[in-house]
C-alpha positions as CSV (number, residue, x, y, z in Angstrom):
1,M,0.0,0.0,0.0
2,S,2.8,2.4,0.9
3,E,4.6,1.8,-2.4
4,Q,1.3,2.5,-4.2
5,I,0.9,5.8,-2.3
6,N,4.5,6.7,-3.0
7,S,4.0,6.2,-6.7
8,Q,1.0,8.4,-6.8
9,V,2.7,11.2,-4.8
10,E,5.8,10.9,-7.2
11,R,3.5,11.1,-10.3
12,Y,1.5,14.3,-9.0
13,R,4.8,16.0,-7.9
14,Y,6.2,15.4,-11.3
15,E,3.0,16.7,-13.0
16,A,2.9,19.7,-10.7
17,N,6.5,20.6,-11.4
18,I,6.1,20.1,-15.3
19,I,2.8,21.9,-15.6
20,T,3.5,24.8,-13.2
21,D,7.3,25.0,-13.7
22,S,7.5,25.3,-9.9
23,V,10.7,23.3,-9.3
24,A,12.9,26.5,-8.4
25,E,10.2,27.8,-6.1
26,S,9.6,24.6,-4.4
27,T,13.4,24.1,-3.9
28,Q,13.6,27.7,-2.5
29,W,10.8,26.8,0.0
30,H,12.7,23.8,1.2
31,L,15.9,25.7,1.5
32,D,14.2,28.5,3.5
33,I,12.7,25.9,5.8
34,I,16.0,24.1,6.3
35,D,17.7,27.5,7.1
36,A,15.1,28.4,9.7
37,I,15.5,25.0,11.4
38,L,19.3,25.4,11.4
39,D,18.9,28.8,12.9
40,K,16.6,27.3,15.6
41,G,13.8,29.5,14.3
42,L,11.2,26.9,15.0
43,K,8.2,29.3,14.8
44,K,9.4,30.6,11.5
45,A,10.2,27.0,10.2
46,R,6.7,25.9,11.3
47,K,5.1,28.9,9.5
48,L,7.2,28.3,6.4
49,L,6.3,24.5,6.4
50,K,2.6,25.2,6.7
51,D,2.6,27.7,4.0
52,H,4.6,25.4,1.8
53,I,2.1,22.7,2.3
54,W,-0.7,25.0,1.5
55,W,1.1,26.2,-1.6
56,S,1.6,22.6,-2.8
57,F,-2.0,21.8,-2.0
58,E,-3.2,24.8,-4.1
59,K,-1.0,23.6,-7.1
60,L,-2.2,20.0,-7.0
61,T,-5.8,20.9,-6.6
62,F,-5.6,23.2,-9.6
63,I,-3.9,20.5,-11.7
64,L,-6.0,17.6,-10.7
65,Y,-9.5,19.3,-10.5
66,G,-9.1,22.8,-12.1
67,I,-10.1,24.4,-8.8
68,K,-8.4,27.5,-7.6
69,M,-8.2,27.3,-3.9
70,T,-8.3,30.4,-1.5
71,K,-6.9,30.3,1.9
72,A,-9.0,31.6,4.8
73,D,-6.5,32.7,7.5
């Protein structure tokens, strides 16, 4: 089961990166999160990670369903 889920995640990640050309932006998110963790800025790291997960969710939702999500803070 885990292998099947991994396969789907990889497929969607690939499609999201190809369709949205978001590899550089996603990589920058990851670098910023790592920097915050290394600087012991855990609140900042948590916020960056939450924002990155939402950003990824928006991308995939648009690709899969054509729905543009809006975040209600």
